[in-house]
C-alpha positions, 0 to 999 in steps of 0.5 A, a space after each residue: 660570142 655575144 657580149 653579156 651572154 655566158 655559157 656555163 655547163 651548156 646553158 646560156 646565162 645573161 650577165 646582170 650588166 646585160 639585164 640592166 642594159 636591156 631593162 634601161 632600153 625597154 623602160 627608161 623611166 622605171 627605177 631599180 631600188 636596193 636596200 640592205 636588209 642585213 650587213 654584218 661580219 658574217 653575211 649580207 642580205 640585199 633586197 631589190 625592187 623594180 618600180 614603174 614610172 608611176 612608182 608601182 611595184 613590178 618585181 622584187 629579188 633578194 640575195 645573200 652572200 657570206 663573207 667567208 664563202 670566197 676570197 672575192 666575198 671577203 672584200 666585196 660581199 656587199 657589191 656581189 650581193 647587190 648585183 645578185 639581188 638586182 639580177 634576180 629582180 630583173 629576172 622576176 620582171 621578165 629580163 632574165 632570158 631562159 634562166 632565173 639565175 644570172 651568170 654571176 650567180 651561177 659562177 659564184 655557186 660553182 666556185 663555192 661548191 668546188 671550194 674545200 
């Protein structure tokens, strides 16, 4: 198994960590910016922007996490949301493999669907 590649229901997904690593190797002077759009007792929304070395906007990604959706989100919704937003922005910039969603997002979605 290659590090950073996760097989979920027969499809291979890259982790956000792998996407960031490949992004940094290919574009060491580009920047990843995140912004909290919303953060309250119920939900978190994060926007991520990718800019090149001249500060030109290349891609964006958004994510939303609900604190009540899982035990992990009850304590770490902000962190999970930022990771998802970064993964989606990197996918929009071409660092996503064959799937737009990251392994982290897919696993979270499966967990939420199976929760009572």
